[in-house]
PyMOL Python script that loads the backbone (N, CA, C, O; Angstrom):
from pymol import cmd

cmd.read_pdbstr("""\
ATOM      1  N   MET A   1       4.585 -11.119  -8.243  1.00  0.00           N
ATOM      2  CA  MET A   1       4.216 -11.861  -6.968  1.00  0.00           C
ATOM      3  C   MET A   1       3.481 -10.765  -6.102  1.00  0.00           C
ATOM      4  O   MET A   1       2.425 -11.110  -5.572  1.00  0.00           O
ATOM      5  N   VAL A   2       3.922  -9.523  -5.915  1.00  0.00           N
ATOM      6  CA  VAL A   2       3.395  -8.586  -5.161  1.00  0.00           C
ATOM      7  C   VAL A   2       1.896  -8.324  -5.615  1.00  0.00           C
ATOM      8  O   VAL A   2       0.979  -8.207  -4.802  1.00  0.00           O
ATOM      9  N   LYS A   3       1.732  -8.241  -7.008  1.00  0.00           N
ATOM     10  CA  LYS A   3       0.396  -7.937  -7.640  1.00  0.00           C
ATOM     11  C   LYS A   3      -0.571  -9.020  -7.199  1.00  0.00           C
ATOM     12  O   LYS A   3      -1.723  -8.795  -6.828  1.00  0.00           O
ATOM     13  N   ALA A   4       0.038 -10.292  -7.277  1.00  0.00           N
ATOM     14  CA  ALA A   4      -0.992 -11.396  -7.076  1.00  0.00           C
ATOM     15  C   ALA A   4      -1.482 -11.424  -5.619  1.00  0.00           C
ATOM     16  O   ALA A   4      -2.657 -11.691  -5.368  1.00  0.00           O
ATOM     17  N   ILE A   5      -0.521 -11.129  -4.591  1.00  0.00           N
ATOM     18  CA  ILE A   5      -1.077 -11.013  -3.239  1.00  0.00           C
ATOM     19  C   ILE A   5      -1.892  -9.900  -3.121  1.00  0.00           C
ATOM     20  O   ILE A   5      -2.883  -9.966  -2.393  1.00  0.00           O
ATOM     21  N   SER A   6      -1.604  -8.807  -3.775  1.00  0.00           N
ATOM     22  CA  SER A   6      -2.626  -7.457  -3.559  1.00  0.00           C
ATOM     23  C   SER A   6      -3.854  -7.824  -4.095  1.00  0.00           C
ATOM     24  O   SER A   6      -4.823  -7.489  -3.414  1.00  0.00           O
ATOM     25  N   VAL A   7      -4.094  -8.458  -5.191  1.00  0.00           N
ATOM     26  CA  VAL A   7      -5.474  -8.910  -5.699  1.00  0.00           C
ATOM     27  C   VAL A   7      -6.044  -9.932  -4.763  1.00  0.00           C
ATOM     28  O   VAL A   7      -7.234  -9.824  -4.466  1.00  0.00           O
ATOM     29  N   ALA A   8      -5.378 -10.848  -4.297  1.00  0.00           N
ATOM     30  CA  ALA A   8      -5.931 -11.743  -3.284  1.00  0.00           C
ATOM     31  C   ALA A   8      -6.306 -11.038  -2.131  1.00  0.00           C
ATOM     32  O   ALA A   8      -7.433 -11.303  -1.712  1.00  0.00           O
ATOM     33  N   LEU A   9      -5.554 -10.087  -1.421  1.00  0.00           N
ATOM     34  CA  LEU A   9      -6.096  -9.162  -0.442  1.00  0.00           C
ATOM     35  C   LEU A   9      -7.366  -8.428  -0.703  1.00  0.00           C
ATOM     36  O   LEU A   9      -8.251  -8.386   0.151  1.00  0.00           O
ATOM     37  N   LEU A  10      -7.473  -7.855  -1.856  1.00  0.00           N
ATOM     38  CA  LEU A  10      -8.513  -7.070  -2.352  1.00  0.00           C
ATOM     39  C   LEU A  10      -9.723  -7.964  -2.496  1.00  0.00           C
ATOM     40  O   LEU A  10     -10.820  -7.502  -2.183  1.00  0.00           O
ATOM     41  N   ALA A  11      -9.634  -9.056  -2.890  1.00  0.00           N
ATOM     42  CA  ALA A  11     -10.832 -10.024  -3.203  1.00  0.00           C
ATOM     43  C   ALA A  11     -11.277 -10.474  -1.836  1.00  0.00           C
ATOM     44  O   ALA A  11     -12.471 -10.419  -1.542  1.00  0.00           O
ATOM     45  N   GLY A  12     -10.305 -10.950  -0.923  1.00  0.00           N
ATOM     46  CA  GLY A  12     -10.568 -11.275   0.324  1.00  0.00           C
ATOM     47  C   GLY A  12     -11.355 -10.201   1.291  1.00  0.00           C
ATOM     48  O   GLY A  12     -12.262 -10.455   2.085  1.00  0.00           O
ATOM     49  N   GLY A  13     -10.791  -9.008   1.019  1.00  0.00           N
ATOM     50  CA  GLY A  13     -11.375  -7.875   1.742  1.00  0.00           C
ATOM     51  C   GLY A  13     -12.878  -7.706   1.374  1.00  0.00           C
ATOM     52  O   GLY A  13     -13.751  -7.517   2.221  1.00  0.00           O
ATOM     53  N   ILE A  14     -13.091  -7.787   0.102  1.00  0.00           N
ATOM     54  CA  ILE A  14     -14.492  -7.493  -0.392  1.00  0.00           C
ATOM     55  C   ILE A  14     -15.348  -8.636  -0.026  1.00  0.00           C
ATOM     56  O   ILE A  14     -16.544  -8.410   0.159  1.00  0.00           O
ATOM     57  N   VAL A  15     -14.887  -9.847   0.104  1.00  0.00           N
ATOM     58  CA  VAL A  15     -15.690 -10.982   0.647  1.00  0.00           C
ATOM     59  C   VAL A  15     -16.003 -10.733   2.108  1.00  0.00           C
ATOM     60  O   VAL A  15     -17.138 -10.951   2.533  1.00  0.00           O
ATOM     61  N   LEU A  16     -15.004 -10.270   2.915  1.00  0.00           N
ATOM     62  CA  LEU A  16     -15.253  -9.981   4.331  1.00  0.00           C
ATOM     63  C   LEU A  16     -16.200  -8.926   4.530  1.00  0.00           C
ATOM     64  O   LEU A  16     -17.059  -9.049   5.403  1.00  0.00           O
ATOM     65  N   LEU A  17     -16.130  -7.838   3.769  1.00  0.00           N
ATOM     66  CA  LEU A  17     -17.042  -6.684   3.826  1.00  0.00           C
ATOM     67  C   LEU A  17     -18.505  -7.226   3.464  1.00  0.00           C
ATOM     68  O   LEU A  17     -19.482  -6.753   4.046  1.00  0.00           O
ATOM     69  N   TYR A  18     -18.622  -8.103   2.614  1.00  0.00           N
ATOM     70  CA  TYR A  18     -20.018  -8.682   2.243  1.00  0.00           C
ATOM     71  C   TYR A  18     -20.475  -9.444   3.238  1.00  0.00           C
ATOM     72  O   TYR A  18     -21.677  -9.337   3.477  1.00  0.00           O
ATOM     73  N   PHE A  19     -19.756 -10.289   3.975  1.00  0.00           N
ATOM     74  CA  PHE A  19     -20.254 -11.247   5.170  1.00  0.00           C
ATOM     75  C   PHE A  19     -20.469 -10.146   6.392  1.00  0.00           C
ATOM     76  O   PHE A  19     -21.330 -10.372   7.242  1.00  0.00           O
ATOM     77  N   GLY A  20     -19.782  -9.133   6.442  1.00  0.00           N
ATOM     78  CA  GLY A  20     -19.838  -8.332   7.512  1.00  0.00           C
ATOM     79  C   GLY A  20     -21.240  -7.540   7.431  1.00  0.00           C
ATOM     80  O   GLY A  20     -22.022  -7.318   8.355  1.00  0.00           O
ATOM     81  N   GLY A  21     -21.337  -7.201   6.177  1.00  0.00           N
ATOM     82  CA  GLY A  21     -22.813  -6.513   5.841  1.00  0.00           C
ATOM     83  C   GLY A  21     -24.000  -7.441   6.103  1.00  0.00           C
ATOM     84  O   GLY A  21     -25.019  -7.003   6.636  1.00  0.00           O
ATOM     85  N   GLN A  22     -23.883  -8.654   5.753  1.00  0.00           N
ATOM     86  CA  GLN A  22     -24.942  -9.702   6.026  1.00  0.00           C
ATOM     87  C   GLN A  22     -25.114  -9.996   7.419  1.00  0.00           C
ATOM     88  O   GLN A  22     -26.247 -10.192   7.857  1.00  0.00           O
ATOM     89  N   SER A  23     -24.036 -10.051   8.207  1.00  0.00           N
ATOM     90  CA  SER A  23     -23.941 -10.211   9.734  1.00  0.00           C
ATOM     91  C   SER A  23     -24.598  -8.955  10.356  1.00  0.00           C
ATOM     92  O   SER A  23     -25.330  -9.137  11.329  1.00  0.00           O
ATOM     93  N   PHE A  24     -24.415  -7.740   9.905  1.00  0.00           N
ATOM     94  CA  PHE A  24     -24.907  -6.527  10.455  1.00  0.00           C
ATOM     95  C   PHE A  24     -26.432  -6.604  10.358  1.00  0.00           C
ATOM     96  O   PHE A  24     -27.101  -6.079  11.249  1.00  0.00           O
ATOM     97  N   HIS A  25     -26.958  -7.157   9.447  1.00  0.00           N
ATOM     98  CA  HIS A  25     -28.479  -7.153   9.230  1.00  0.00           C
ATOM     99  C   HIS A  25     -29.195  -8.500   9.879  1.00  0.00           C
ATOM    100  O   HIS A  25     -30.407  -8.687   9.779  1.00  0.00           O
ATOM    101  N   SER A  26     -28.458  -9.252  10.435  1.00  0.00           N
ATOM    102  CA  SER A  26     -28.982 -10.598  10.888  1.00  0.00           C
ATOM    103  C   SER A  26     -29.718 -10.288  12.270  1.00  0.00           C
ATOM    104  O   SER A  26     -29.635  -9.237  12.905  1.00  0.00           O
ATOM    105  N   LEU A  27     -30.423 -11.372  12.586  1.00  0.00           N
ATOM    106  CA  LEU A  27     -31.408 -11.235  13.667  1.00  0.00           C
ATOM    107  C   LEU A  27     -30.615 -11.113  15.019  1.00  0.00           C
ATOM    108  O   LEU A  27     -30.954 -10.306  15.885  1.00  0.00           O
ATOM    109  N   SER A  28     -29.555 -11.946  15.151  1.00  0.00           N
ATOM    110  CA  SER A  28     -28.785 -12.100  16.248  1.00  0.00           C
ATOM    111  C   SER A  28     -27.998 -10.545  16.597  1.00  0.00           C
ATOM    112  O   SER A  28     -27.883 -10.124  17.748  1.00  0.00           O
ATOM    113  N   ASN A  29     -27.614  -9.983  15.667  1.00  0.00           N
ATOM    114  CA  ASN A  29     -27.002  -8.723  15.566  1.00  0.00           C
ATOM    115  C   ASN A  29     -28.137  -7.522  16.043  1.00  0.00           C
ATOM    116  O   ASN A  29     -27.869  -6.597  16.809  1.00  0.00           O
ATOM    117  N   ASP A  30     -29.337  -7.744  15.465  1.00  0.00           N
ATOM    118  CA  ASP A  30     -30.419  -6.821  15.907  1.00  0.00           C
ATOM    119  C   ASP A  30     -30.734  -6.968  17.391  1.00  0.00           C
ATOM    120  O   ASP A  30     -30.919  -5.998  18.126  1.00  0.00           O
ATOM    121  N   LEU A  31     -30.782  -8.177  17.769  1.00  0.00           N
ATOM    122  CA  LEU A  31     -30.912  -8.462  19.139  1.00  0.00           C
ATOM    123  C   LEU A  31     -29.800  -7.966  20.175  1.00  0.00           C
ATOM    124  O   LEU A  31     -30.088  -7.529  21.290  1.00  0.00           O
ATOM    125  N   SER A  32     -28.649  -8.068  19.740  1.00  0.00           N
ATOM    126  CA  SER A  32     -27.437  -7.491  20.323  1.00  0.00           C
ATOM    127  C   SER A  32     -27.430  -5.973  20.535  1.00  0.00           C
ATOM    128  O   SER A  32     -27.003  -5.334  21.497  1.00  0.00           O
ATOM    129  N   ARG A  33     -27.998  -5.562  19.422  1.00  0.00           N
ATOM    130  CA  ARG A  33     -27.940  -4.020  19.352  1.00  0.00           C
ATOM    131  C   ARG A  33     -29.326  -3.327  20.237  1.00  0.00           C
ATOM    132  O   ARG A  33     -29.389  -2.156  20.612  1.00  0.00           O
ATOM    133  N   VAL A  34     -30.183  -4.185  20.405  1.00  0.00           N
ATOM    134  CA  VAL A  34     -31.410  -3.917  21.284  1.00  0.00           C
ATOM    135  C   VAL A  34     -30.833  -3.880  22.745  1.00  0.00           C
ATOM    136  O   VAL A  34     -30.920  -2.881  23.459  1.00  0.00           O
ATOM    137  N   PHE A  35     -30.281  -4.968  23.098  1.00  0.00           N
ATOM    138  CA  PHE A  35     -29.842  -5.085  24.563  1.00  0.00           C
ATOM    139  C   PHE A  35     -28.453  -4.338  24.980  1.00  0.00           C
ATOM    140  O   PHE A  35     -28.326  -3.865  26.110  1.00  0.00           O
ATOM    141  N   THR A  36     -27.479  -4.264  24.060  1.00  0.00           N
ATOM    142  CA  THR A  36     -26.152  -3.716  24.397  1.00  0.00           C
ATOM    143  C   THR A  36     -26.061  -2.448  23.693  1.00  0.00           C
ATOM    144  O   THR A  36     -25.279  -1.645  24.203  1.00  0.00           O
ATOM    145  N   GLY A  37     -26.690  -2.063  22.610  1.00  0.00           N
ATOM    146  CA  GLY A  37     -26.483  -0.874  21.888  1.00  0.00           C
ATOM    147  C   GLY A  37     -25.503  -1.004  20.929  1.00  0.00           C
ATOM    148  O   GLY A  37     -25.361  -0.081  20.128  1.00  0.00           O
ATOM    149  N   ALA A  38     -24.703  -2.117  20.855  1.00  0.00           N
ATOM    150  CA  ALA A  38     -23.608  -2.287  19.890  1.00  0.00           C
ATOM    151  C   ALA A  38     -23.819  -3.518  19.092  1.00  0.00           C
ATOM    152  O   ALA A  38     -24.560  -4.410  19.504  1.00  0.00           O
ATOM    153  N   PRO A  39     -23.170  -3.596  17.927  1.00  0.00           N
ATOM    154  CA  PRO A  39     -23.216  -4.717  17.199  1.00  0.00           C
ATOM    155  C   PRO A  39     -22.386  -5.819  17.749  1.00  0.00           C
ATOM    156  O   PRO A  39     -21.542  -5.589  18.614  1.00  0.00           O
ATOM    157  N   THR A  40     -22.636  -7.226  17.191  1.00  0.00           N
ATOM    158  CA  THR A  40     -21.788  -8.157  17.875  1.00  0.00           C
ATOM    159  C   THR A  40     -20.310  -8.135  17.616  1.00  0.00           C
ATOM    160  O   THR A  40     -19.924  -7.464  16.659  1.00  0.00           O
ATOM    161  N   ASP A  41     -19.441  -8.775  18.338  1.00  0.00           N
ATOM    162  CA  ASP A  41     -18.147  -8.749  18.018  1.00  0.00           C
ATOM    163  C   ASP A  41     -17.739  -9.293  16.677  1.00  0.00           C
ATOM    164  O   ASP A  41     -16.815  -8.772  16.053  1.00  0.00           O
ATOM    165  N   ARG A  42     -18.403 -10.325  16.222  1.00  0.00           N
ATOM    166  CA  ARG A  42     -18.170 -10.948  14.918  1.00  0.00           C
ATOM    167  C   ARG A  42     -18.373  -9.982  13.840  1.00  0.00           C
ATOM    168  O   ARG A  42     -17.616  -9.942  12.870  1.00  0.00           O
ATOM    169  N   THR A  43     -19.395  -9.186  13.986  1.00  0.00           N
ATOM    170  CA  THR A  43     -19.715  -8.326  12.903  1.00  0.00           C
ATOM    171  C   THR A  43     -18.604  -7.248  12.776  1.00  0.00           C
ATOM    172  O   THR A  43     -18.078  -6.944  11.705  1.00  0.00           O
ATOM    173  N   ILE A  44     -18.301  -6.702  13.983  1.00  0.00           N
ATOM    174  CA  ILE A  44     -17.209  -5.746  13.994  1.00  0.00           C
ATOM    175  C   ILE A  44     -15.882  -6.312  13.358  1.00  0.00           C
ATOM    176  O   ILE A  44     -15.242  -5.647  12.543  1.00  0.00           O
ATOM    177  N   TRP A  45     -15.503  -7.557  13.762  1.00  0.00           N
ATOM    178  CA  TRP A  45     -14.300  -8.086  13.187  1.00  0.00           C
ATOM    179  C   TRP A  45     -14.359  -8.282  11.737  1.00  0.00           C
ATOM    180  O   TRP A  45     -13.394  -7.974  11.038  1.00  0.00           O
ATOM    181  N   LEU A  46     -15.443  -8.781  11.233  1.00  0.00           N
ATOM    182  CA  LEU A  46     -15.619  -8.950   9.818  1.00  0.00           C
ATOM    183  C   LEU A  46     -15.444  -7.618   8.998  1.00  0.00           C
ATOM    184  O   LEU A  46     -14.705  -7.523   8.018  1.00  0.00           O
ATOM    185  N   ILE A  47     -16.181  -6.641   9.496  1.00  0.00           N
ATOM    186  CA  ILE A  47     -15.990  -5.281   8.842  1.00  0.00           C
ATOM    187  C   ILE A  47     -14.741  -4.615   8.875  1.00  0.00           C
ATOM    188  O   ILE A  47     -14.268  -4.033   7.899  1.00  0.00           O
ATOM    189  N   ALA A  48     -14.119  -4.705  10.160  1.00  0.00           N
ATOM    190  CA  ALA A  48     -12.560  -4.210  10.317  1.00  0.00           C
ATOM    191  C   ALA A  48     -11.733  -4.911   9.477  1.00  0.00           C
ATOM    192  O   ALA A  48     -10.909  -4.323   8.777  1.00  0.00           O
ATOM    193  N   GLY A  49     -11.868  -6.182   9.469  1.00  0.00           N
ATOM    194  CA  GLY A  49     -10.820  -7.087   8.583  1.00  0.00           C
ATOM    195  C   GLY A  49     -11.066  -6.911   7.157  1.00  0.00           C
ATOM    196  O   GLY A  49     -10.142  -6.989   6.347  1.00  0.00           O
ATOM    197  N   GLY A  50     -12.277  -6.675   6.812  1.00  0.00           N
ATOM    198  CA  GLY A  50     -12.594  -6.296   5.401  1.00  0.00           C
ATOM    199  C   GLY A  50     -11.956  -5.058   4.943  1.00  0.00           C
ATOM    200  O   GLY A  50     -11.285  -4.994   3.913  1.00  0.00           O
ATOM    201  N   VAL A  51     -12.189  -4.042   5.762  1.00  0.00           N
ATOM    202  CA  VAL A  51     -11.626  -2.758   5.383  1.00  0.00           C
ATOM    203  C   VAL A  51     -10.116  -2.898   5.442  1.00  0.00           C
ATOM    204  O   VAL A  51      -9.573  -2.497   4.412  1.00  0.00           O
ATOM    205  N   VAL A  52      -9.379  -3.312   6.277  1.00  0.00           N
ATOM    206  CA  VAL A  52      -8.122  -3.509   6.426  1.00  0.00           C
ATOM    207  C   VAL A  52      -7.471  -4.245   5.200  1.00  0.00           C
ATOM    208  O   VAL A  52      -6.479  -3.785   4.635  1.00  0.00           O
ATOM    209  N   ALA A  53      -8.046  -5.341   4.845  1.00  0.00           N
ATOM    210  CA  ALA A  53      -7.573  -6.085   3.663  1.00  0.00           C
ATOM    211  C   ALA A  53      -7.706  -5.601   2.353  1.00  0.00           C
ATOM    212  O   ALA A  53      -6.873  -5.810   1.471  1.00  0.00           O
ATOM    213  N   THR A  54      -8.901  -4.856   2.188  1.00  0.00           N
ATOM    214  CA  THR A  54      -9.143  -4.025   1.039  1.00  0.00           C
ATOM    215  C   THR A  54      -8.247  -3.028   0.918  1.00  0.00           C
ATOM    216  O   THR A  54      -7.682  -2.917  -0.170  1.00  0.00           O
ATOM    217  N   LEU A  55      -7.964  -2.213   1.860  1.00  0.00           N
ATOM    218  CA  LEU A  55      -7.041  -1.023   1.825  1.00  0.00           C
ATOM    219  C   LEU A  55      -5.577  -1.576   1.418  1.00  0.00           C
ATOM    220  O   LEU A  55      -4.938  -1.057   0.503  1.00  0.00           O
ATOM    221  N   ALA A  56      -5.104  -2.652   2.157  1.00  0.00           N
ATOM    222  CA  ALA A  56      -3.857  -3.273   1.877  1.00  0.00           C
ATOM    223  C   ALA A  56      -3.774  -3.685   0.411  1.00  0.00           C
ATOM    224  O   ALA A  56      -2.717  -3.531  -0.202  1.00  0.00           O
ATOM    225  N   GLY A  57      -4.747  -4.151  -0.111  1.00  0.00           N
ATOM    226  CA  GLY A  57      -4.808  -4.754  -1.480  1.00  0.00           C
ATOM    227  C   GLY A  57      -4.656  -3.547  -2.401  1.00  0.00           C
ATOM    228  O   GLY A  57      -3.843  -3.514  -3.325  1.00  0.00           O
ATOM    229  N   LEU A  58      -5.489  -2.562  -2.090  1.00  0.00           N
ATOM    230  CA  LEU A  58      -5.411  -1.273  -3.055  1.00  0.00           C
ATOM    231  C   LEU A  58      -4.086  -0.638  -3.056  1.00  0.00           C
ATOM    232  O   LEU A  58      -3.543  -0.299  -4.108  1.00  0.00           O
ATOM    233  N   ILE A  59      -3.526  -0.459  -1.835  1.00  0.00           N
ATOM    234  CA  ILE A  59      -2.288   0.106  -1.564  1.00  0.00           C
ATOM    235  C   ILE A  59      -1.100  -0.651  -2.344  1.00  0.00           C
ATOM    236  O   ILE A  59      -0.202  -0.104  -2.984  1.00  0.00           O
ATOM    237  N   GLY A  60      -1.296  -2.033  -2.147  1.00  0.00           N
ATOM    238  CA  GLY A  60      -0.456  -2.915  -2.839  1.00  0.00           C
ATOM    239  C   GLY A  60      -0.464  -2.863  -4.308  1.00  0.00           C
ATOM    240  O   GLY A  60       0.603  -2.911  -4.920  1.00  0.00           O
ATOM    241  N   LEU A  61      -1.592  -2.770  -4.915  1.00  0.00           N
ATOM    242  CA  LEU A  61      -1.716  -2.636  -6.341  1.00  0.00           C
ATOM    243  C   LEU A  61      -1.221  -1.292  -6.907  1.00  0.00           C
ATOM    244  O   LEU A  61      -0.548  -1.275  -7.937  1.00  0.00           O
ATOM    245  N   THR A  62      -1.573  -0.070  -6.190  1.00  0.00           N
ATOM    246  CA  THR A  62      -1.117   1.126  -6.590  1.00  0.00           C
ATOM    247  C   THR A  62       0.366   1.223  -6.472  1.00  0.00           C
ATOM    248  O   THR A  62       0.972   1.785  -7.384  1.00  0.00           O
ATOM    249  N   ALA A  63       1.026   0.737  -5.446  1.00  0.00           N
ATOM    250  CA  ALA A  63       2.295   0.860  -5.105  1.00  0.00           C
ATOM    251  C   ALA A  63       3.199   0.115  -6.167  1.00  0.00           C
ATOM    252  O   ALA A  63       4.174   0.652  -6.693  1.00  0.00           O
ATOM    253  N   SER A  64       2.757  -1.242  -6.444  1.00  0.00           N
ATOM    254  CA  SER A  64       3.407  -1.995  -7.359  1.00  0.00           C
ATOM    255  C   SER A  64       3.295  -1.685  -8.792  1.00  0.00           C
ATOM    256  O   SER A  64       4.022  -2.175  -9.656  1.00  0.00           O
ATOM    257  N   GLY A  65       2.288  -0.794  -9.010  1.00  0.00           N
ATOM    258  CA  GLY A  65       2.141  -0.501 -10.489  1.00  0.00           C
ATOM    259  C   GLY A  65       3.220   0.305 -11.116  1.00  0.00           C
ATOM    260  O   GLY A  65       3.442   0.199 -12.322  1.00  0.00           O
ATOM    261  N   GLY A  66       3.982   1.203 -10.264  1.00  0.00           N
ATOM    262  CA  GLY A  66       5.147   1.867 -10.907  1.00  0.00           C
ATOM    263  C   GLY A  66       6.330   1.203 -11.095  1.00  0.00           C
ATOM    264  O   GLY A  66       7.161   1.582 -11.920  1.00  0.00           O
ATOM    265  N   LYS A  67       6.488   0.134 -10.315  1.00  0.00           N
ATOM    266  CA  LYS A  67       7.818  -0.728 -10.227  1.00  0.00           C
ATOM    267  C   LYS A  67       7.858  -1.635 -11.418  1.00  0.00           C
ATOM    268  O   LYS A  67       6.816  -2.173 -11.792  1.00  0.00           O
ATOM    269  N   ARG A  68       8.980  -1.836 -12.029  1.00  0.00           N
ATOM    270  CA  ARG A  68       9.367  -2.725 -13.068  1.00  0.00           C
ATOM    271  C   ARG A  68      10.603  -3.313 -13.074  1.00  0.00           C
ATOM    272  O   ARG A  68      10.917  -4.080 -13.983  1.00  0.00           O
TER     273      ARG A  68
END
""", "prot")
cmd.dss("prot")
cmd.show_as("cartoon", "prot")
cmd.util.cbc("prot")
cmd.orient("prot")
């Protein structure tokens, strides 16, 4: 059960990172960086959520690997 959740978190994290990368290179994000100097909030949340979910999935997979 823990392994399935960890795999789902890992897959979801990778998807979020993909969409965060796509959002980072979008026109609206470029305009935001021109005027504010920072990427949009949506981009930041997608990338941060992707990193957290990916790390949680990897930690879950490595921690549940030794238990039987």
